[in-house]
C-alpha positions in Angstrom: -0.1 0.0 0.3 1.8 3.3 -0.3 1.3 6.8 0.6 -1.4 8.0 -1.4 -3.6 4.7 -0.7 -3.3 5.0 2.9 -4.8 8.9 2.3 -7.5 7.9 1.0 -8.5 5.3 3.7 -12.2 6.6 5.6 -13.6 3.6 7.1 -16.7 3.9 9.0 -17.9 0.7 10.7 -21.5 -1.5 10.1 -23.6 0.2 13.3 -21.0 3.1 14.6 -22.9 5.0 16.7 -20.9 8.3 16.4 -20.1 7.5 12.8 -16.2 7.7 13.8 -14.1 7.9 10.7 -11.1 5.5 10.8 -8.6 7.1 8.8 -4.7 6.0 8.1 -3.3 7.8 11.0 -5.7 5.9 13.4 -4.8 2.2 12.1 -1.8 2.4 12.1 -2.3 4.0 16.7 -4.5 0.9 16.7 -1.7 -1.4 15.8 0.9 0.6 17.7 3.0 2.2 14.7 3.1 -1.6 13.0 2.6 -1.3 9.6 2.4 -4.3 8.4 -0.1 -4.9 11.3 -1.4 -1.6 9.8 -1.8 -2.7 6.6 -3.6 -6.2 7.5 -6.3 -4.3 9.6 -7.9 -2.0 6.4 -7.9 -5.5 4.2 -10.1 -7.4 7.2 -12.0 -4.7 8.7 -15.5 -5.1 7.0 -18.0 -4.0 9.0 -16.5 -4.3 12.4 -14.1 -2.2 14.1 -10.3 -2.4 13.7 -9.8 -2.9 17.8 -12.9 -5.7 17.9 -10.4 -7.2 14.7 -7.4 -6.7 17.2 -9.1 -8.6 19.7 -9.7 -11.5 17.5 -6.1 -11.2 16.3 -4.6 -11.7 19.5 -7.4 -14.5 20.8 -7.2 -16.8 17.2 -3.1 -15.6 18.3 -2.4 -14.8 14.8 -0.3 -12.4 16.9 1.4 -10.9 20.2 1.3 -7.9 22.2 4.8 -6.8 22.9 6.4 -4.5 25.5 6.6 -2.0 21.4 3.8 -3.0 20.2 2.6 -5.9 18.7 4.0 -8.7 16.2 2.7 -11.1 13.6 3.7 -14.4 15.1 5.9 -16.2 13.8 4.7 -19.5 11.6 
């Protein structure tokens, strides 16, 4: 994903009560600065909040949370 594509991100989850629009900077913040994870969140979120998707990735043991942020688990 290039910078132009990132700037164009404007995502609103279904059933969003407050109508919050998630932009690239929001995805990056939720991913704790992990660009690869933020890009993965953008592609995974089709109706849910990105925070919910992070929780699911943790439950499914796809990512780990460390002191420095999130990391993908090794295969």
